[in-house]
N, C-alpha and C positions, 0 to 999 in steps of 0.2 A: 599610350593611355596620357600622358599630360599635354599632349598637342593640343589640348581643345579647350588649355587655358591660356596658349601663347602666345605673347601679342606680335601674332601674323597684323603684318600693315594690310589692309584690304581699299574697298573704294572709300566704307565711312569713313576710314581716317585719313585719308584726302580730301573730304568734303567737307564745301567751304556754305557755312550756315550760321549762321545767328542761333542765344539759346545755349545749356548748359547740359551736360553729360555727364553723369555718375557712375561711376567703374566700380564694382565694389566686388571683393575678392576673401575669402577664406579655404582653407587647406589642413587640414589636419594628419598625421602618421601616423601609425602606432607598428611598432620592430618588437620579433620578439625571435629570441633565437639568434642572436646578432653570433652571437661566441659558439655555438655549438657546428655540428654537420648540417643538420634542421632548420629551416628559418623562418619566419612569415611576416610579410608586411603588409599590412593596410591602407591606405590613402585612401581618402574621402573628401568633397569639395565642392562650393560652389562658387557660380561668378552672378553677377546682377549689373543688366547696362540697362540704362533709365534716361534717357532723352527730356525735358523739358523745352517748351515754346519755341521748338522747330520747325522749317517748312518743308523738307523736305521731305517724299514720301519713301527714299531709302535710310533715313535712319529711323529705326523703329525699336521699341525695348527689349531685351534678347534675357534669356537665364537659362544656364547650362548648371548639370549637376552630374559629377562623375564620382566612380570609386573603381579602386582597381584594387585586386589583394595577388600581392607576389610569393610564390614559391621558393628557398633553394635546396637545394641536396650535393652535400660536398659526397662524391665518389670516391674522390682519390685527392690527392694533392693536387692533380694536374688538371682532374673534369671534375666538373661542378652539373649538375642541373635543374633548371630553370621553371617555372610556369607560369601562366596569369591568365587571371578572369579579369576580364572588361567589362564595364556595364551605363549608359551614358544617356542623357535624356538633354536634349534640346527644344525650347520654346521662343518662338518668336511670336511677338504682335505685329505684322506686316500684315500684308494685305488678305493674306491666304492663312494665316494665324496657323503657322508652320511649326511640327512639332517632329522629331524626329528622336526616335531609339535606335541607340547601337551597342551592339553585344560581340564581343570576340576573344575566343581562348588561345592559348599560345602555348606550346612546348619547345624548351631549347636549349641547348648547350655551351661552357665556354672550356673551352680547351688549353692549357701551355702548357704546352712540349718543354718548355725552358725559360730559364727568365725575360729571353728578349721576345717572345713570342706568344701572340695572341689568336685568336682564331675562334669567332661566335659565328652559332648558326640559331634560328629560332624558324620556326613552322605553326602555322595557324590558320584559322579563320575568323572571319569577321560576318557580320548578317546590320544587313541597314536597314530599318523601315520608315520610311518619310512621307507624311502623312499628302505631299505633295507630288511624291514622282513613284510615290509605290515604295516595297523591298527589294534589297538586291544582297547580293551575301555572294563573297567571293576567298582565294586562299589567300594566305598571306605570310612569305617568306621571307628572309635576310640574312645572307652572309657577307659575312667582314675578318678583315685578317689586317694584322699591325703585326710589324715588327720593330724594334727598336735598333735605333743605327747608335752608333757614335754621337754622334751631334742630333738628335734629333730622333726622327719617327716616319713612316712611309705604311698607307693605307691604303687597304681596294677595300668597295664598300657596293654592294648589291642590293633592291630590294624592288619589293612588286608586296602593294598594299588594295586592300579596298577602299574609295572613300564613295562620298556622295555624286563625286560628278564622273562615278568611272572607276575601273581599276588603274592604276600608276605605279609606274616603273621606274626605276632610275639606277644610276650605272657613278660610281663616282672615284676617282682615286686623287690619293692628298700626298701632301709630307710637311713635314713639320724642320724649318733648321732653326739649329742653336745656335747664336751667334753673341756676339761681345754683346752685354749689356741690353738684352732683347729676343726677341723672337719671330722669325719672317713663316709661314705658312702658305702653302699651296693651292686650290686642287683644283680639277675639271672632270666633267661628267656630263652625263646624259639624263634627261628626263622627258616620260611621255605618259600621258593622260589621256584614256578611252576620248575617241573623237579629236584627238587635235596633234598636227605632224611633234616630231623626235625635235628637245630645244635640248641648244648649249646650254650648260651650267657651268656656273667658273668662281673661286674667289681667288684677292689677294690677300692676305693681312700682315700688318707688319707692327710690331711693337716695339719702343727703343725706350729704356729707362735714363734717366738721371739722374741726378745726385738728391733732385729735390722731386720729383717727377714723374710723368711720363709721356711719352706722344705718341700717338696710335692713328694708324691708315686703314682704312677699308674697300675695298673696289670686290662688288659681288654682285654675282647675277642668278635669280634662286625661281623653281616653278612651284606655288602652290596652291590648293584648294581650297576654300573659304568657305564659312558656315554658311553662306549664300550659297553655294555650288559653283560660284567663278573663280574659273581657271586663271591664275594668274602670272604672269611673267615681271618680277619684280625686280627691278635694277637699280643699288646704291653704293654710292662713294660719299665715304666720310672721313674727316678727318678732327680730330681731337688732344687738347692739348690738358693739361692738369698737372697743377702747379702748386707744393706745399706750403703754403704762407709763415705758419708756425705750428705749434704742437696740435692746435685744434681749429684752425679754416683752410681752409684751400680754395686756388681758384679754378678756375675749368670754362673754359672755351669750345667750343664746340660749329666746326660748320659740315654741314651734311647735302647731300643730292639724291633726290630720288623720281624715278621713271614708273609707273603702275602701267605696262602695256594685256590689254587683254587675250587671253589666245585659245578659250572655251566656248563653250556653246549658248554659257548666258551671257549679253550683250553689258555692258557698261561704259560710262564715260572713262578714258584712261586720259591722265594725270599726270603729271609732275611737278615739286613740289621741293623746294631747299629755302635752307632755314641760318642760318648763324645766331648762337647762344652764346654767353659769356653769364656765370654767374659766382658767387663767392658762397661758399658752406663754411658754418662756422657748428661748429660741434659744443651746444650750451651745456649738456651734461651728456655722461654715456648713452645714454636712450634718447635725448630730445637733440634734433637739428636741426638748423637755420638756414634758410637758402632764401637768397637774394640774383636778384640779375634782372635781367634784357634778354627781348630775342625779335629779331627780324626776319619774316619769311616771305617770297612768292610763292605765286598755284599758277600754275600754264593750266588751262581746260577749255581744248576747240580751240587753241590758239592767241585767247584771252589770257592775261597775262595783270596779275592783283597782288596787291602789297601792301601787309601789313605789319604792325609793330607792337607789342606790348612786356608790361613789365610786370615782374613778379613777386610775390615774397611772401615763403609759406614756412611753418611749423612743423615740422613727422614725430613721431617716434616711433623707436622700432619696439615690439613686444614680443616675447619670446615665449612658454611656460612651458614646460618641460615638466610633467607627473612624475613623482618618486611612487615607482613598486614597491611593496612589502620584499625584499627576500630572504626568503627561508633559511630560517634561523637566527637572523639579527635581533628580533624581538624588537626593530623599529621601519619607518616609513623611511 
């Protein structure tokens, strides 16, 4: 259910254009019965994307509303049942004024026969009602096996899911290695969406902790379906460095290269983008943070490469609201 709010890079993320983009989202969650055998979690959120003074027709306003109800029921110390009800609505001010309603229902179980093994299985169904492509539905299945090892873990995961571009099937094997002052993760698998070929996916992630910061390196290839029904293959390489300057300030430097390829039936221009960013983040108060930095980027589109540079300064605040519920017999909130 949370996929609708994910920051999945798409063609609009790498679209060169002037103008402004406003991206606003909010999400609330209420969890009940977390300490008992039966629990309910309600999640509801919205996302609004607004473009002003742009020239590209592929940049258009979007609104997403989604809600989820999750149920858990503990049958025994080793077996927990799960159920989920999900609904979302997508509205876009594109050339066809696309609207899309999704509804899904699933049931699952979490089985932990011992402290080192976890098996998770889910079965469900999803219906997608799209104003352009019509109504589609399909069965969704997911099964994963995770085994904790002496220095890391091993996971096998497979799933099939209904998307706006058709049924998507994925299988992946991953291994996490705990190494001195860091972690190494390697994953390999395959992905296939209706109307496309079977594509390899992989990930290689490395983290090294230093006395005053950390270094992370990532190389991965994934296949995803965007809200525009684009089936895309995204290859990304990144190298990031963080150094704690003092108790309230830190330096971050990041280098990344992203390559976006079309493997579906919805055509879009393939692009490659690279960036080098350096920033200093300072904690003004426990809630307020000041960031100052510079970015140098390039965009390659149809063999034409363009460069741009920018400097930025931003002040942000983290707000967390947790309402207190009246406890029975406590006499206070």
